[in-house]
N, C-alpha and C positions, 0 to 999 in steps of 0.2 A: 636252430635250437634255441629255445627260450631260456634265458638265465633266470636264476632264482629271484633277482630283483625286478625282472620284467613280468613275472607271473602276477596275475590279478590276485590281490589279497583276499583271503577268505574271511568272511565275517560271521560271527556267531551271535546274531541278535537275540536278545531275550524279549520275547513277545508275551504280553499279558493277554489272555483270552477271556472273553466274557462267558459266564456260565450258561449252558444250554439246559433249560429246565427239563425238557423231555429226556435228554440224555442222562441227566442227574437222577431222574426218577427211575430209570431202568438199571441203575447201578446196583450191584449185589449188596445185601444187608450188611455183610461183614465189613465191606469197604466203608459203608456209611457209618458203621459203629466206630471205626477207627478214626476217620477224618472229621466227621460231623457230629461229634458229641462233646458237650462241655468238659468232659473229663480230660480231653486233650489239652485244654488250657491249664490243667493242674500239673502237667508233666515237668515244667521248669521248677515248680516247688518241690516235687518229689525228688528231682535230681539234686537240687540244692540241699535238701535235708539229708539225703543218702551220702552225698559227697563231702559234707562237713567233717566227717570222721576221718576218712583217708586223705583228704586234701586240705590245703590251707583255706582260710576264710575267703581270701581273694580268689583263689582258684575255683572254688565252688561257686562263687558269685559270678565269675566270668563265664563259666559253663552254663549256668542257668540263664544269664543274660543273653548269651549266644543262642540258646535253645528257644527262648521266648521271641527273640528277633527273627529266628528262622520260621517260627509259626506264623508270625505276622506277614513275613515275606511270602510264605507258601500260600497263605490265604489270598493275599493280593494277586499273586501270579495266577492263581486258579480262576480269578475273575470275580471274586467276592470282595465286598468292602471289609476292611480290618475289623475284627470282632472286639467288643469291649473288654472281655476277659483277657484276651491275648495281648491287647494294647496295654492293659493295666499291668500285666506281667512284665512287659518290656520296660515300662516306666519305673515300676517298683524295683526291678533288679538293676536298672540303671542307677537309681539312687543308692542301692546297696553297694554296687561297685564303687561309686564315688566315696561312700563311707569307708570302704576297705582301702581306698587309695589315699585319702586325705585326712581321715579322723584318727584320733589317738587310739591306741590298742584297747583301752577300756571299753570304748564304744563297740569295737569289733567283737570283743569278748562277750559283752552283754547280748548283742544281736545274735551271735553264734549260739549262745546258750538258750535263747528264747525264740529261735527262728520259727519253730513250729507254731507257737502261739501267735506270734506277730503275723505270719503269713495267713493263718486260718482266720484271724480276726479281720484282716484287711479284705480277704475274699468274701467273708460273710457280709461285711459292709457293702461291698460292690454289688453283691447279689440282691440284698434287700433295698438298696437305693435304686437299683434298676427297676425293681418291682414297684416301688413307691412312686417313681416318676413315670410309670406307664410304658417303660421301655425295657421289658425283661431281657436279660442278657442272653437267654436261650433263643430269642427270636432269630438271631443271625445263624443259628444252627438248624432250627426246624424249617425255615423257609427253603433250605437246600435239601434237607432230608426228605421233606414232603412237598416238593415243588409241584405247583398246580392245585394244591389243596385250598379249599375255601378259606378266605382270610379270617372270618369269624372263628372257624374251627382252629386255625393256627394260633389265634390270639388266646383261645382257651387253653391249648396245649402249652403255650409259653407261660401263662400264669401258673398253671399247675406244676410244670417242671421247674420253673425258677423258684417257686415256693419250696418244693421238695429239696432242691439243691441248697437253698438258703438255710433250711432247717438242719440239713446234714452238716453243712459247714459250721453252723452255730454249735451243734453238739460236739463236733471235732474240736472247736475252739475251747469249749469248756473242759474237755478231756485234756487238752494240751496245757491249759492253765493249771488244772489240778495237778498234773504230773510234774510240771516245772516249778510251780510256786508253792504248792501245798506239800507234795512229797519230796520236792527238791531232787528229782531224779530225771535228768534230761534224756537218759538213754534207757529208761525202763521199757522192757519189751512190750508191755500191754498199753501203757498210757502214751508212749512215744510212737508206737508202730501199729499194733493190732487194733486197738480201740479207736485210733484216729482214722484208720483206713476203712474200718467196717461201715461207718455211716456213709462214706462215699460210694462203697460197693452197693449198699442198699439203694442209694439215690440213683445210681446208674441203672441197675436192673429194674427198679420200680418205675422210673421214667420211661424206659423202653417198653415195659409191659403196659403202662397206662396209655402211652401213645398208640400202640396197636389196638388196645381195647376201644379207645375213644374213636379212632378212625373207622374201625369195623362197625361200631354202633351207629356212627353218622351215616355210613354207607348201607345200613340195614343188612349187614352180612354177618349174621351170628356164627356162621361156620368159620369165619376168620378171626373171631374174638378169642384171645388167649384165655385159658382158664386159670384159676388161682394156683392149681397144681404146677403150672409152668413157672410161675414166679417162685413158688416154694422150691422147685427143683433147682433153679438157677441160684437161689440164695443159699440153700443148704449145702450145695457143692463147695462153697467157700469154707465150710467148717473143716474140711480135710486138710488144706494147707495151713490153716490156723493151728490145728492140732499138731501137725508136724513141726511147725515153728516152735510151739510151746515145748515139745519134747526135745528138739535139737538144741535150743538155747536155754533149756532149764527154766522156762517161764512160769513154773508152778508145779504143783504135785503131779507126778506121772499119771495118776488116775484121771486128772482133768484132761491132759493131752490125749490119752487113749480114748476117753469118752468122746472128745471132739472128732477124732479120727473115725470112730465107729459111726457117729451121727453123720459125718460127712460122706460116708459110703452108703449107709442104710437109707438116709433121708432122700437123696436124689433117686435111689433105686425104687423106693416106695412110690415117690411121685411119678416116675416113669411108668410103673406098673398100674397106677391109678389112671393115668392118661390113656394107656393102651387098652385097659379093660373097659373103660367107660366110653370109648369111641373107636370106630373102625377107621377113621380118617388118619392121615399122616400127622404125627406129633411134631409140632414146631416149637 
């Protein structure tokens, strides 16, 4: 009988695999949207902003730093090179953690009060610098989402999507600055949450729609080209949760909240009806 000490030790090696372009191209769209879109790199910032209220500054910083590090590690393990946005998150939150540990409370208080504006401005700079240097940060996402696509077409998609994300982040920065420095309301429902999130939602849906349209046109496949009603459907659907938030948290006149709820229900329904009535093919 073999004793426990004589048994061969079991090892659990962590092996990094290289990406198989053909396999990646066959993956379902929903998985691609989750893992291979720049919005994933914003998750540490969302976590940091949401956790500042219930947690301490150090606690929120550590959670965001851990999340950004996990994204970098997951990308590396998947077989892709670390992405600029994700590495930027890890570096910035590493600095924030250092501030939380070693700087005086006044520095922490200022950064806590203006975290939204600081993060949005930094991400805006990263986006536009990557575009100006000819290395759009979205390139590391599109080359996986559209593996095997012509390089010139990918370069076009990268320039368009990076510009859209840069503009969205710039608008978000201006809204954050207005709410925090002009209104002096760091927790205002509209300037701290809804109006900052809206440009990012538009950027996400618009880039996905433009990507599909551009690739369909390049392939000369008009039957695969998404129509404007598809974009309208996806964007108008967000009015419903915005209206609910406004009503629940008393973010304005009740009439405004109910109007947004009504538009969030009627808008997508009308868009769906338009798509179905104008085409016999499957609506996507």
